[in-house]
DOBAMAR-919085 format. One record per residue (C-alpha): residue number from 1; x, y, z. Coordinates in steps of 0.001 Angstrom, whole numbers, plus 500000, padded with zeros to 6 digits. Layout:
DOBAMAR-919085
+-----+--------+--------+--------+
!   i !      X !      Y !      Z !
+-----+--------+--------+--------+
! NUM !      X !      Y !      Z !
...
+-----+--------+--------+--------+
This chain:
DOBAMAR-919085
+-----+--------+--------+--------+
!   i !      X !      Y !      Z !
+-----+--------+--------+--------+
!   1 ! 783010 ! 847706 ! 219921 !
!   2 ! 782885 ! 851712 ! 220179 !
!   3 ! 783315 ! 854037 ! 217923 !
!   4 ! 786092 ! 855871 ! 219282 !
!   5 ! 787920 ! 852296 ! 219295 !
!   6 ! 787977 ! 852123 ! 215813 !
!   7 ! 791316 ! 853022 ! 214117 !
!   8 ! 789615 ! 855816 ! 211466 !
!   9 ! 787692 ! 857212 ! 214264 !
!  10 ! 789935 ! 860051 ! 215873 !
!  11 ! 789794 ! 861300 ! 219323 !
!  12 ! 786484 ! 863076 ! 220468 !
!  13 ! 786064 ! 864942 ! 223563 !
!  14 ! 784047 ! 867252 ! 225450 !
!  15 ! 785913 ! 870698 ! 226600 !
!  16 ! 784795 ! 871702 ! 229498 !
!  17 ! 783488 ! 875867 ! 230139 !
!  18 ! 787144 ! 876927 ! 230762 !
!  19 ! 788512 ! 876042 ! 227923 !
!  20 ! 786070 ! 876852 ! 225735 !
!  21 ! 786162 ! 880561 ! 226966 !
!  22 ! 789773 ! 880037 ! 226558 !
!  23 ! 789902 ! 878990 ! 223053 !
!  24 ! 787510 ! 881568 ! 222145 !
!  25 ! 789536 ! 884193 ! 223601 !
!  26 ! 792471 ! 882382 ! 221778 !
!  27 ! 790786 ! 882720 ! 218224 !
!  28 ! 789330 ! 886124 ! 218806 !
!  29 ! 785873 ! 884837 ! 217633 !
!  30 ! 782687 ! 883548 ! 219249 !
!  31 ! 781040 ! 880330 ! 219994 !
!  32 ! 778662 ! 880637 ! 217153 !
!  33 ! 781624 ! 881032 ! 214520 !
!  34 ! 783097 ! 877898 ! 215113 !
!  35 ! 782288 ! 874703 ! 212805 !
!  36 ! 779617 ! 872950 ! 213495 !
!  37 ! 778767 ! 869139 ! 213979 !
!  38 ! 775325 ! 867630 ! 214768 !
!  39 ! 773513 ! 866375 ! 217751 !
!  40 ! 772596 ! 863362 ! 215425 !
!  41 ! 776559 ! 862535 ! 214660 !
!  42 ! 777378 ! 858872 ! 216124 !
!  43 ! 780103 ! 859814 ! 218132 !
!  44 ! 778883 ! 863164 ! 219720 !
!  45 ! 775723 ! 860444 ! 220594 !
!  46 ! 778871 ! 858276 ! 221975 !
!  47 ! 780250 ! 860618 ! 224319 !
!  48 ! 777118 ! 862126 ! 225194 !
!  49 ! 777978 ! 865873 ! 223909 !
!  50 ! 774721 ! 867880 ! 223955 !
!  51 ! 773853 ! 871290 ! 221315 !
!  52 ! 776304 ! 874375 ! 222521 !
!  53 ! 779050 ! 872000 ! 224047 !
!  54 ! 782511 ! 872161 ! 221795 !
!  55 ! 784386 ! 869258 ! 221087 !
!  56 ! 787881 ! 868858 ! 220489 !
!  57 ! 788809 ! 866489 ! 217429 !
!  58 ! 792260 ! 865311 ! 217743 !
!  59 ! 793783 ! 863240 ! 214564 !
!  60 ! 796849 ! 861951 ! 213561 !
!  61 ! 798841 ! 863562 ! 210808 !
!  62 ! 801436 ! 862065 ! 208365 !
!  63 ! 802205 ! 865646 ! 207478 !
!  64 ! 801471 ! 867491 ! 210552 !
!  65 ! 801967 ! 865103 ! 213491 !
!  66 ! 798694 ! 865841 ! 214936 !
!  67 ! 796001 ! 868020 ! 213928 !
!  68 ! 793719 ! 869242 ! 216311 !
!  69 ! 790002 ! 870751 ! 215590 !
!  70 ! 786989 ! 872234 ! 217337 !
!  71 ! 783204 ! 871559 ! 216410 !
!  72 ! 780605 ! 873199 ! 217845 !
!  73 ! 777487 ! 870863 ! 218765 !
!  74 ! 774093 ! 871787 ! 217127 !
!  75 ! 770704 ! 869974 ! 217223 !
+-----+--------+--------+--------+
């Protein structure tokens, strides 16, 4: 069973470079200012993300419906 198939693991996806640029412009931040996630994290390994990639995490929320978080993959 893959980690992403588990009910408690939210959806993780690697953003394309164009999506990263759009996100950074929207938030007015630099890539290095995003919250971090380690390359050794099991879900990061499973989706094939490398240091420097930005990951979009989509969580279901009882209060907000859906919450989206972004993380920069680091060593």
